[in-house]
N, C-alpha and C positions, 0 to 999 in steps of 0.2 A: 095262564101258567105262572107260578110264583117265580120271582126273580130275586136272587140272593146277592147280587152284585150292585155296587153303586151305579146310578145312571151314568151314561157315558160322559155327560158334560160335568159330572162331579168328580171324576177320577183325577187324582193329582198327577200332573206331568212333571218330568224332570226339568228343573229350572236352570238358572245361570249360576256359575261359580265365580265369585270375585276373589281373586288371589290376594294374599296379604302383601303389603308394601315391602319392597326390598329392605333387608336389614331388620325385619321384625324378629323379635326373640322369644316372645311368649304368645304363640299363635293358638287360638282355639277356633274350631269350626262352629258357626252359628247358622243353623238351618231354619229358615223362616218361611212360613206359609204366605204365598202371594196370590191375591185374587182381585181382579178389577172387573166387575160385572159389565162395565161399558165396553170392554174390549171384545166380548163374545168368546174369549178363550177360556180353556179349562184352568182351574187353579194349578199352581206349580210350587215347587219347593226350591227356593234359592239358597245357595250356600255362600256365606260370607266368612272369609278367613280373617279373624280379628286379632290384632295385637293387643291383648288385654293390658299390657303395660301402658298403653296410651289412653286408657279410659278408666272410669271409676269401677268399683267392685261389684255393682249390682247389675242385674240383667237389663234394667231400664237404661243404665249408663251405656251398655253395649248397643242398645237400639238407638239411642240418641247419637252415639258416635257413628254408627253405620249410616244413619239418615244424613248426618252433617258432612261426612267425608266420602261416602261411597255411593249411596243411592238416595237422592232426595225425594223420590216418589214413595218410599216406604211410609206406610200410614199406620198409626197407632194412637191410642188415647193416653194422655198422661197429664198430671196437674201438680199435685202437692209434693211428690217424691218422698213422702214421709209415712205412707201407709194409712193416710187419713181419708182421702177422697174416694178411693176405690176405682179410679178411672183406668188404671193400667192393669186390670185383671185380665189374665190370659192363661192359656194352657202351656206350661213350661215343663218339658221332659215328662209329659203325661199326667201332670197334676195341675189343677187350677190354683193359681197363685197371683200375688201382686208382684209385678216385675220390679217395682221400686224397693221391695224388701226381700228379694231373693238374691242372695250372694252367688255369683258365678262359681266361686270356690267350692260351694256345697254340691254342685251338680257334677255328676260323673259323665265322662265322655263328651260327645258333641252336645251342644245346647240346641234343643228342638223347640221351636216356638210356634204355636197355633192360636187362633182365636178361641174364645170360650166355646165349648162343644155344643152341638145341636141347637145353634142359633143361626138365623139368617146373617150373612156377612155383608156389611156395607162395602168394605174394601180392606184387603189385607188382614190386619189383626183387630179390626173394628167390627164387633157384632152389633146387630140391630136390637136394641133393648126396649123398643117401644112397647111391646107386649108385656115385658117384665115390669116396667114402670106402671103400666095400666093395672096390672094385678096388685101392685103395691097400693095404688090409689083406691082400689076396690075394697080394701079392708078399713078405709076411712082412718088413716093414721094421724088423727088429731083428737084433742080432748073434746068429748061430748058431755054436756051437762044440761040439766033442767033447772036447777036452782041458780039464782043470780049470784054472781061473785060478791064476796064481802066488799063493802064500800071503802074500807080503810086498810085493806091488806090483800095479799095474794091468797090463792087457795093453797093452804099449807099441808105438808106431809110430815110425818114423823121420820126420824132417821131410818128406822126399820122399814117403813113403807117405801122410802126412796131407794133403799138398797135392793128391794125386790125388782125394781125396773132398771137398775143401773146397768147390768150386763146386757139385757135385751135391747136397751136403748143405744148400745154402742155399735150396732150394725151400721156399716157404711154403704150398704146397697151395692157391693161390688159384683154381685151375681155369681160369685164362685160356688156358693152352696147349691143354688137352684140348678145351675148348669152341670153340676156333678151328680145330680140325682136321676137315676134311671126312670123312676116314676114320672118325673117332670119331663124327661125326654119324650116319653110315649104319650103323655096326657096333658101337655102344657096348655092346651086350649081350655081345659076345665079344672085341672088341679092347680091350686094357687102356688104351690112350691114352697120350699123352706123359708126363703127370705120374706115373702109376704106373710106367711103364717107366724114367723117370729115377730114381725111387726104387729100383727093382730094380738098376739099374746101379751106384748108389751103394754098395750092399751087395756086389755081385759083385766090385767092385774093391777092397773094403776088405781090407787085408792081415791083419786079425785074424779075419775071417770064414772059417769052414771048411765052408761049404755051397755053394761055387761050382757044383759039378757038379749038385746038386739044383736050384739056382736056374735054371741054364741049361736043364735038363730041363723045368722047368715052363713056360718061355717058348717052347720049340721047338714051335710050333703055328701053323698057317696063319692063324689069326685073332688070337690073343693078342699076337703080335709082328709078324707079317709083313703085317698090314693097313696098316702104315706105308708110304706111298709117297713119303716125303721131300718133302712139299709145302712144308715149312719154316714154315708159319704159326705153329707152336708156338714156334719160336725168335724169330720176329718180334715176338710180342706179350708175351713173358715180361717182367714188370716188374722182375725181378732180373737181367736180362741173362744168363740161363742158356741152355744149348744142348741141349734135349731131343732134337732130331733127331740130333745127333752121338752122344749117348749110345745111342740106338736103333741107329744104324749100327754102333757099337762092339760092341753085344751080338750083332748079326747076324754081324759079323766073328769074334767068339769062337766062335760056333756052327760056322762054317765051318772055322776053324782046328783045332778039337778033333776033327774027323772026317777031316782031311787027313793 
């Protein structure tokens, strides 16, 4: 018999409420997903009443403040705080974003923070990205050449050739795009997902790379590439304003053109 509810051990329980300190004047409720697989308990949603006057303006500032002053067991990833490393990607008020570049002032109502969706959770807001990185590695994201490099200079590109790869190369592997993609949710074991395919496109169009045919051969598969149905969630949520959906469409176009 089909079951349309979450398994019992996946249902989110009511968590703990941490009241704001006495005298707080600018209080906002921050509701955070908590899960510790070692405890054997169900996930829960804890509420932290935060005095936003006492911390910085970004969601990451709120998380750091909560961890430092209220609950040191809160677990999340962060590093650069400048939207460069992609470490603090999470689902904030229903949208995949970087916590370090999301101002609390732009969020309406309570702030609700979950880990990136449809990924195994290591703890709290930390998803397991092992499979995601393996898919990235599968597209061989490095320069492949057959001819030896010039002895007296680098492999050069024209300005126009460099501009073609400039935007795709700006991906920070935050996983916001892939974890926002319904096709990736249901087929992540075989569909490479927007992030890996954007990386593949970046090398396919690189004028210095000499493995274009082999790269396209690897992608010509009903699942690895063609499970993309151009839903566009990946482009909508990219914190670097990249367009993975367009890159995927261009790869499909290349595959058609080389057989015509």
